[in-house]
Structures are given as C-alpha cells and as structure tokens.
C-alpha positions, 0 to 999 in steps of 0.5 A: 783630630783623627778618629784614632787620636779622639778615641786614644785610650780605646786605641793604646790601651786594648790590652789582656787580662786575667791575675798576672800571678796565675798567668804567670803559672800556667805560661811558664807551667806550659814551657817547661812541659814544652822544654821537658818534651823536647828533652823526651823527644831527644831521649825517645827519637835518638840524636837530631839530624844536624847539631849545629844550626849556626852559619859556617864562616864560609856563610859569613863572609858570603853574602849571596845576592844571587840567593836573594834574587832567587827567593821564593815568594809565595804571598803574591801568587799563592805558588811560589816564583823568583823574586825578580818575576813577582808581578807585585810590589814585593820586598823580602826580609831574609832572617840574615836581614832580622838578625843583622839589623839587631832587631827584637821584635816583629814591628822592628823586623818591619821596618827593614821593608822600606815599603811598610809605614812602621812608627811605635807609640809606647814602649809595647803599642805600634802603628804599621800600615803600608800606603797610608791610613796608619794608626794604632788601629790600621784596618788595611792590612793583612798579617799573617804568621805561617798561615795564620792570619792574626786579624780581629774582628774588633776593629780589622787590625793587629794588635802588635803586643801580642804578635811574638815569634822567637825572630830565630825561627823566621826563613823570611818576611814577603812585604806585599803593598798594594791590593790583596784581596783577589788571593787573601780576602777582606783587610788585605786592602794596602798591603799583606806582610807573609811571615814564615818561619823555619822548617823543624829541619832546619833548626836542628839541634839547641839554640840558648840566647840571652842578654840585657840592656837599658830600655829591653832590659832583659831577654832569654830563649831556648830553642831545641830541635830533634828528629826520628833519625829520617823524615820527622823533624820536631823543635821545641821553644820558649822565650821571655823578655823584659821592656822598660817605659818609653819617655815623656817629653819631659824626660821623665819614664813613662807608665808603660813597661811590660813583660812578654813569656811566649813558649810553642813547638812545630813538628814537621814529618814528610812521610814521602817526597810528595807529602808533607804534614806540618803541626805548629803550637804557640801559648803566651802571657805577658802583662803591661803598664798601663794607667790605671793599672797594669793590664795583662795578655793571653792566647794558644793557637793551634795550625795543622797543614798538609801539602800534597804535591802531584808534579811541578805544577799541580799541588794541593794544600789543605790547612786549618788552625784554632786561635784564641786570644783575651783581652782585659782593658781596666776599667774599659771592657774584657773581650775573650776570641774564639777564631776557628778557620780551615781552607783549602787551595787546589792548583792545576795547569789546564793545558801547557800555557795555563796554570790555575788555582783555586780554594775555599774556607770558612771561619769561625769567630766567636768574640764576647766582650763584657761590657763596662760605664766607660764602652760597650760593644752591642750585642756583647757577644756575637758568632761571627762567619766568613765563607771564601772562594776564590779563583785565579787564572795565570796565562801564558800569552809568550813563552818565558815572557809574558803572563796575564793573571786574571781572578777574584775572590768572592766572601760573605761576611755578617755586616756587609754579606758578599763581596767580590774582589778581582784583579788583572796582572800582566808581567813581561819578562823581555829578559831574566834580567827584567820583569815589568809589571802592571796590575788593576785590583779592587779590594774591600775591608769589610765592616768590624765591631768598632763600625757596628757595635760599638758605643760611647760611654757604655750606658746612655746617652751615649757620645759616640754610636757605632751604624749597624748599616756601616758598608766596606770600604773599597778601593780600585788601585792601578799599579805599575812596576819595574824590576831588574837587575843592571849588574851581577851585584846590583838590584832595583825596583820601582813601583808606582800606584794610584788608589780611589777610594770609597766609603771611608769611614768618618764621623758624623755629628747626630747634633753638637755633641753626639757622633755616629761612625758612618761612612762619608769620606772617598779619597785617594793616594798615589806613590812611588815606591823604590829598592834595591840592592848591592852586594859591594864585594862578597863580605858587603851588602846595602839594602836600600828602600824610598817612598813618597806617599800623598793622600789626599781624603774629603767628606762627601757629607757635610755631616762629617768632622773633617778632623776624622780623617784617617791615619796620620801618614809621613809624604817621604820614608827612606831606610838604608842597612849595611852588613858588613863581615870584619876580619877577625869573626867581627861583624859591623851592621848599620841600619838607618832611616829618614821619617818625614814629618806627620799631619794631623797630629802634627809629629815631628819628622826624625832620623834614627839608626842602629848599630850592631857589632858581634864576634864570632867564636868558633862558629856556635857562638855569638856576643853582640851589642846593639844601640838603637835610636843611638841619633836623639837622645829621644822622639817622639814616632806617633800620637797626639802631642798633649799624650804621646810618649817618646822613644829613648836612645837603648843599648843591649849587649847578647849572648847565642849559643848554637850546641 
C-alpha cells in the first residue's frame, strides 16, 4: 500500500473551515462589494474602451495554427520565446482550447495537456502530476497562477479544490514536464504549470454566464471590465458553483458534494510604453460534504507586479504577494497559513550574443496548526523562511541557429539548509521549422511539514512519526527533444527523458507496529512524450498527445516497507481534442482520452470522452450543452478499491452573454 493510500483520511479530508453561515455571509458580502465597485468604476472612469470582447464571426471560423506556433511562452527561460523554439518539453493550452473543451474547473482544463497525469479522486479532490509520482499529495510539481505559487508547506503539494480561476479569464496555461528548479526553485522537480490570465485590457465589457446539469448542478459568473479610456484598465468578477457527489461502486451516492464561491479584481496600468503595473486579488469560500460532517474552505490573496522595459533585450520585474488559506479537517486538525512573498528579476544583454537573467526572492510562511487526538504536527506553529537567488546565461553560439543556456538556483530553507539546482540546455534550430534540444538538470523536492513534523495519532504511543532529519529528495534528469513543423498546417513535438532519483520518501519500520517517514527509496523513470496539432481546414483543428512512462523504484534499506512506493501512475495515456466550426454559427467539439491501468493499488484503465455543442447568436450570445465522461455510466480514476469513488456520466447546459 502506498503512503498516500495508507493515510488516505489525511489526503482526502484536508479541507477548510469556519462556520459555513458566517463564511457564506462574508464571501457574498465581498462579492457584492466587488460588483458595486465595478459599477462605481464604470461611472467614474467612463465607458469601457471595448464594449464586446466576444469572438467575432471571422474569429470563430479561423483557428490559426500560425498564431499558436508564434505564441510566446515564458515559463522555460523566464523571458518570452516562441513555442516552436523553446528548449523544453512544454505544451500550451490556450483559452480557446479550454473554452471549446467544455471544462468547468482548472483540473479539467489540465486534462488537455497530454504531458500531465490528471485523475479525479472524487467530486472535489484531484491527483495531478507530471512524469510520475502521482497521488492526492503529489509534491514534485510547481503550480503558479499569474506568478503566485500555490504551494503549501504542509505537504509540498497543491490543494486543487481551492484553485478556482474564472476560466473565461485564462489566456493560456504553460505546462512544462521536466525539472524547472533552476528558475523556479524547490518542488519544480517533474514539472511546472504556469497559469496566465488575460490582462484587464483584454476583458472589457460585461460577461454573464450560468447554467446547470446533473453533476455540475448549477454555476454562474459575472465579470465587468472598464477603463479610464486611455491607460488604466480593470475588471471585477464573481462566480459560484455547486457540484453533486460522485458515486460508490454500487452506484449509490458518495458523501462528497461541494460548492465554491469566489470573487476578485484585476487592475492593469500602463503609465508609459515602458512600464506596466498590475494589481490583483481574490477571495473564496466553500463547503464540502465529507465523512464525518461538513468542512469548509476560506482564503484570500493580493498580488502586485511592476515591469519596466529598458529595451528589447533588457527588462526589470518586481513582484510581491500575500496569500492566506485556512483549513479545518473535521475531527483531524485545522491549519491557518499566511504566505508573504517578494522577488525580482533583471534581464540584460552582454555583448551581441549573451542574455543574462538573474534575480532573488524571499518568502515567509506562517503556518499554524490546531492538533487533535487523531493526528498532530509538532511543533504546531512554524515560521518558515525561504531565501533564493538564481542566474541564467543564454549564449548564442551560432546566430539564429544554436543557443546554450546555463543556469543555477541557490535556495536556503529551514528544513534542509542550502540547495543548489543547476541546469544546461542546448537548442539547435537549423531552420525556422525545426528545433532539436537537449538538457541536463538537477532539482530537489525540499522537506515539508508532513515529512518532519507529522505524528499519528496526536498523542503517544505513535503509529507514525516524521523524521526531523528528513533530507531533500533529488533528481538528476536527462532530456532530449525535437519540435518541428513539417507542413504549414501541422506541428509535432517529441520529448524523451531519463530521471535518476535519490532519497525518495519511504515508510520505515521502527517495530512491527511503529513507523517513521524516511528517505529510503531510490528510483529511475524514463519515457516518451508526443504531441501535435493539425489544422485540417480553416474551420477544423485537431490536438493530440501520447505519453509513455516507465517507473522503477526500490528500497535502499531493509527497514523500508516495499509497498510504500510513492505515486500510482499509468504507463500509457493518450488525448485527442477536435475543435470544429459548423455552418449556421454552430460549434461541435470532442475531447477524448485513454488512461492505462494503475498498479499500486490497482485501478482499471478507462476510455472516456466529452462532447460540446454550441450555437452563437449575433457574436455575443452563446448557448451550449456539454456531455462529460460519456463512454460509461461511471468509472474510477484513483484510489484503493475499498474506499474509492467513481466519476459519473454527466451533462450540463450553459448560456454566456457578452455585452
């Protein structure tokens, strides 16, 4: 049995908590205030610069592959570069891809990246990772939303139930499989997800959308964008959704229905052509049905970023944010986490063939836990500090054809001290249609509180304890890839990898009934990632991907429980998305996927697909119906057979109005 399954109550019941009635009043009060602010701003600053940001008829009939290949990505080198020339295994999910898939949440949108493992555990929990080690506490994937890391020091993972972005506001999602620690730091071990929302300038006017169905019972959102008519743009939004419960294998309803409400704003100010100031904030609250009792989510964040461009080869960025989350796990424990983060980066040219980017950052995480008899974190309260700095040098060896990128990041954390994460990347572009690249990287997964401070039960005698001397998990990764555009209407990408891991988390026996969390596993993974896009016609585009993963882990100590290997991963998985514009303003879209079986514990493989049918009226009213998981009545995607829940076939309708 894996660690994640042995302690499944912790993994699946980490929720949030205040009194629901008080939090409901608070969140809806915030949302009402935000909407009132939008109305006030519209009267104060004048009419929006753009009154309708919905797609035009021409845009609906043109799915430009040229635009997709010229799409800039920033997550690989911390500077904009064309996707075709990027020296990494990166895939980009555009806002249009998400819209046409019928996705209703961030995890559903991430299914469109074939280099990710995405499994829905129940109605509100997800397991998401890249290149293996997937579970509900997946800790080797770094996730950012507009530059704000959603990492938690509790388990070094992401609570996906709290990441509720208005999908209509997403510009793109950049997904890198492979280490990104040189630029982004610890926990960017197997991949980085960078979620980029649209600027306020690109979301002017009013959007109202809503609907409901069988699994997604009801949902609604309101967004308003305005400006002062010249260089100051803003938007405010509010959204809410209610989701039904998943199913037990018997077909009966599981106790996991939930709801989420969220509101926020974004302001973009362009005082000059060289300067951009962005300020954004969100506030959310939600209720989840669990056993025993209901639990709740609550959190807020505020981010500010200033960017100054000196020239085409030089710029400066300064960013700071505050993020608060509060979780109360019924009869287990409660956590209040406050994160303060500051970082800057500076890019400049050195001669005609070098581009140097360097930066530094500081993060303070104030983590307070209320322990119970069920489990505890000792000490209950910690002030965790993270200091970091990085430097990267991109050297043009042959102009327009061959580039070498060298870099490293140095961090200091309160658990394992200093960590170095160097990398080297080489990209060869013989023509504007071909890019070959290779990379060698070292990355670390620094310890979290579950590794060091965890105790089960909350009072002696303990069945499980953390190790105060837990070391960082490390990986040495070797990658090579080829990205090409064989014809104008098609793109292909191939990435291969071999990863060598040391000091992986283990469950070590102190006695037949007592265990300690240790570092007694090593391992290797290797695999292939294929992806491509084909513009069949001006009105039809296909996206597809396939991933093969082989994982081999072994205990380095006789005390390590052989069954405690981290993660449960499919060997094969494939995805196909068809985006089709039909006559008479209709759209017909299909997204299919195949996921191979999981082995530890066993979960059967499955095939599933989603279908979306939409109709547009006068370019600003959309009516759509979406069917999800249509292949079978229900299927499991993750978890042990005795406790797992299954995802049902479902359908919902949606109306969206731009004006």
